[in-house]
N, C-alpha and C positions, 0 to 999 in steps of 0.2 A: 394107374398112371403114376408115374414117379412123383410129379408135383403133388398130386392128391394125396398119396401115401405119406408124403413128408408133412402135409398139412394135417392129416388125420393124426400122425404120431405127434405132431407138435401140440394139437388140441388136447390130445390125451394126456400128454405130460403137464400141460397148464392146468387141466381138471384135476389130476392127481396131486399137484403141488398145492392147489386151492384146498381140496379135501384134507390134505396133510396139515396145512396150515390151520383150518378150521378145527381139526382134532387137537393140535397143540394149544391152541386158545382155549378150548373146552377143557383140556387136562389141567392148564394153568389156572383157569378159574376154579375148578374143582379142588385143586391143591390149596388155593388160597382159603376157600370156604372151609376145607377141612381143617387148616392151621387156625383159623379163627375159633372154630368149634372146640378144637383141642385146648387153644388158651384160655377159652371161656370155661371150659370144664375144669381146668387146672386151677383158675381163680376161684371157680366155685368150690373145688375141694380145699383150697388153702383158707378160705375165709372162717369156715365153721370152727375148725381147730384153733385158729387164733382167738376168735371171739369166746370160744369155751374156755381157754386159757385165762383170759382176761377176767371173765366171770368167776372162774375158780379162785383166782387171786383176790377178788373182791369178797368172796365167800369166807376165805381164810382170814381177811382183815376184819370182816364183820363178826366172826366167831370169837376174836379176841378183843373186840371194841368195848372200851369202858368210857373212853372220853376224848375229846379233841379240842384243841385251841389253834386258831389260825388268824393272820391278819388278811383283810379282803379289801378288794376295790369292786364295787358294784357299778356298773355302767347301764343306765337305762337310756336307750335310743328310741326317739320319737320321730318316725318318717315323715309325718305331714308337715312338721316345722323343721325337720332336720336338725334336731338338737340332742345333745348328750347331756344326762343328769347323773353325775358321779357321786357315790357315797363311799367313804373310807372309815375303816374301824377294825374291831376285833370281835370274832365269833367264838363262842363256846357250845360244846355239845357234851351231854352226859347221860349215860344209860343208869336210869334208877329202877331196878328190878325189870319189869317188862315196859316200863315207860321211858320216853325219850324226851328231855329237856334241851332247849336251845336258848341262847341269849345272844343277841347281836347289839354290840356296843358301837353306835355310829357316831363318830366324833367329828367328821367333815361332810358336807359344809356346816350343817348345824346338828347339835347334840340331840340324839334320839335313841332310845333303847327299846329293842324289840325282844319280848319274852314269850316263849311258848312252853307252857308247863301244865300238867294235869287237864290236858284236852282244851286249853284255853290260850288265845293269842292276844297279849296286851301290848300296846304301843304307847311308851311314855315319852312325852315332850316336857322336859324340865323347865324350858324357857316359858311355857304357858301353864305349867303345873296341871298337865292334863293327861290322863290315861284312857285310851280307847280300848274298850274290851270286846273280843270277838270270840264267842263260844264256837268251838269247832263242830260240835253236834254230829249230825249224821255224815258230815264230810270229814271227820277225823282221820279216818284211814288214809284218805286221798291226801290230807294235808301233811300227815306224818311221812308219807312216802316221798314227798317233795322236800321235807326238811332234811331227810337222811340220805338224799342223793349223793353218793360218793363219800359220805361220812357216816358209817355205821351201817348203811343198807347193804344187803347181800346181792350177789349176781342173780340168785334164785328169786328174790323179792322183786328185782328189776324185770325179769321176764314175766312175772305175774300182771305187772301193770303196763308193760310197754312192748312193742315189737322192736327188739334190738338188733342192730346190724353194725358190723366192723368196719371202720372207715380208713384203717391204716394207722401206722405210727407217725408221730409228730413230736418234736422238741418243744417244750413250752417252758421259757426261761431257764433253759439247760437242763430241764428234766425230761427223760424220756418217757413219753406217754403213748397209750392207745386211745384213738378217737373213736367214740361210740356214738351212733345216732339212735335216739329213741322216739318212737311214734307212739303216742298215748293211745291205749286200746279204748279207753272211755270216750265216746263222742263228745260228751260234756267238756271234758278237758281239752280235746282237740279243738274246740271252739275257742279256747284261751291260748293254748301253745300247740301250735301245728307240728313243730319238731323241737326236741331238745338234744344237745350235744354235751356229751361229758368226754373230758380229757383225763383218763385214769393213769396215775403214776405206776409203771410197770413194776417197780421194785416193792411198793408198799400196798398197792391195791385200794388207793384213795384217790379222790378227786381233786386236781389242782386248778381245774377251769371248767365252767359250765356256761353254756349259752342257751337261751330259751328264746326260740322263734315264735312270734305271734302272726296270726294269719294275716293281719292288715299291714304287716311289714315292720312293725316295732319289734325290739329285741332287747334282751337283758343279758349282759356278760357279766359273769363273776369270777374273779381271779383271786386264788388263794396263795399265800406264801407263809414261810415260817411256820409250817404245820407241825404241831406236837401232838402225837398220838399218845394216849393213856397217860397223860401227865396228871399230876394230882390237881383237882379242881375243887375248891371248897364249895360247900352247899350254898354260902352266902352270895357266891357269884349269880346264882339263879333266883335272886331277890331283887325286887324294884326297890330302890332307895328313894321313896317318896317322902313327902312332908305332910304336915297337918293340913295345908292349903290345897294339896292334890285333890283334883276332881277326877272320879272315875265315870266314864260315860260309855254307854252301849249304843250302838247305832240303831237299836230299835227303841231307845229312849229310856 
């Protein structure tokens, strides 16, 4: 019958169009998924070379490292009280044979000198004429790996202690840097610092900014400026200028 034939044809066209539309939707969905996978693969391929280039730059800087001097601002943030404690001063690093020496002369807000030398950390407070002495002991390797983060430490050494990932490029005070995320491999250290971020100067392979993220939400941001690499630094810089009244105190008594 003509009416039924037309109805059948109309129904067939409708079913065909519906099936065609479904195929188009599936094709579009598959195309989107494919593009996402391709982009993810491309990003995955892009990051390792970028990371390796930065680590190689750090290796080159470490190979020629003898000393460093920089102005710093350390900003300790405490989440519980929502407060920032800032310290400013000058930091010095020096390689003495296989040893690393570091002195931080904190001038603001109160004078304090922090010296690491011969496996011993000393904190001198001239105002109260007291030096707190902390032998590094069995933790010497871990302590020194933090002291040289971005200053004398190589990319290879970084990979031994941390899982390192590349976070992209970022300008810090006009300096082009690569941002690296570090996850400590040591469970003990992860208990103190869940993550560490380094901003590495792309031209010199040294750190101009560091951020230490603690698990409880506290953090410590360190910014460095006026960095002088391999400038002559006298041995007397790495000496505490104490007086006859100065007391040396160990936490263990």
